[in-house]
N, C-alpha and C positions, 0 to 999 in steps of 0.2 A: 504494500500500500504506500502510495506517495503521500508525503506529509508536508506541512508548512507552506512556504511561499509558492513552491511548484504546484501544489495541490490547488491553492487559491488563485494563483495568477497564471499558471502554466497552460499549455495547449494540449497536454496529454489527458485523455479521458480515463479516469480511474474511479468509477462509481463504486461505492462501498455497498455491495449487495448483501453483505454480511451484517449490517448494522442492526436490523431488527432481531436477528438471531442472537447477537451479542447482548442486546438489551434483555432478552428473555433469559439467556444464560446467567446474567447478572442478577436475576430475580427482581428486576425493577418493576414495580407496580405502576405503570404509566400508560398514558394514551397520547397519540400524536396531537399536536395543536397547530393548525394552519393559522397564520397571522396575516390578515389582510387589511390594507389601508381602507378605512371606512368611506373615504371620498373618492379616491382614484381607482379603487378596487384592485390595485396591484398587490400580489402576494409578496409579502416582505420576508418571512422566514417560516420554517417549519421546525417546531421544537417539541418537547414532551412535558406533560404535567402529571404529577401525582395528585392525590386528594388534597394534600397540604398546600401544594402550589396553587391549585384552583381556589381554595378557600382564601389564600393570601391575595390572590388576584382580585377577588371580590372585596376583600377588606381594604386594599390599597386603591383600587380602581386603576391599577397599572399591571402590565403583564409580568407575571412571575411564572417561571418554569422550573422543571427539575432537570438538573444537569446529570445525565447518565454517565458521563465520563468522570465527573468530580464527585458524584454521589451527594449532591447538596442542592438546596433551593438556589435559583438564579433569578434575581430581580433585574430584569432587562433595563439597562441604562444606569444602574446604581453607581458604576465607576465611570462610564463614558458620558453620562448625561443624556443619552439617547433613549429616553423613557418612552414607552408606548402606553398612552392612556387608553384603557379599555372602555369602549362605548357599549359593546354588547358581546355576550358569550352565547354561542349556539352549540348544540350537540347534534350529531348525525343520527340517522334513523336507527342504527344498531347500538347507539350510545357507546361507541368505541373510539371516537375522535371528537375533537372540539374545533371550533372556529372562533378566533378572537377578532372582532372588528375593532380596529384601533385608530387612534389619531396620534401619529408620531409627534413627539415633543422636542426632538433634537435634530441633528444633522442627517441622520439616517438610521436604518435598522441593522445594517450589516457592520461587522467589525473590520471589513476590508475597505480599502480606499481606492478611489479613481486615480487616474494619472495626475490629476491636479491636486491630489492630497486630501480631497474631501471624502467623507464617508459615503458609501453607496447607500441609496435609499432602500435597496432590496438585496437579499442574498442571491437572487436569481438574475445575475448580470451576464451570463453566458448562455449561448444556445448550442445545441448539438445538431449537426446535419446527419444525413443517412449514412455517411461514411465514418461516423463517429468522431468527427473533427469538432473542436470547440472554437467558438468565436465570441468576442464581446458583443453584447447587445447595445446598440447605439441609442 
């Protein structure tokens, strides 16, 4: 698995198809959370929440997730200032995933930066073509 800068900025496609298995193997009691900008409808990130993270989200009115890699709650924007104000929480038909409709309060939702040094609004800044090649979305 490719990590770091090459994973986030590189052109090599290295999708982690093992992620959900690893979460299950780690006995994490979580559901996926799709985070969408309430106004633009852009999908900003996909993260995970356990029951405690969901309750904390309601309490704060801001997105709180569960980090499966760090095994802890993650208040989005607590260190970066890029807080996501939660306007509405939805649950899917099978009640096994959530949708947070948010209003971003900072520069962006992603921890990576554009070439000009500003944070990206979304973690979905590259597209894949049928040959498996990555390109930046303009």
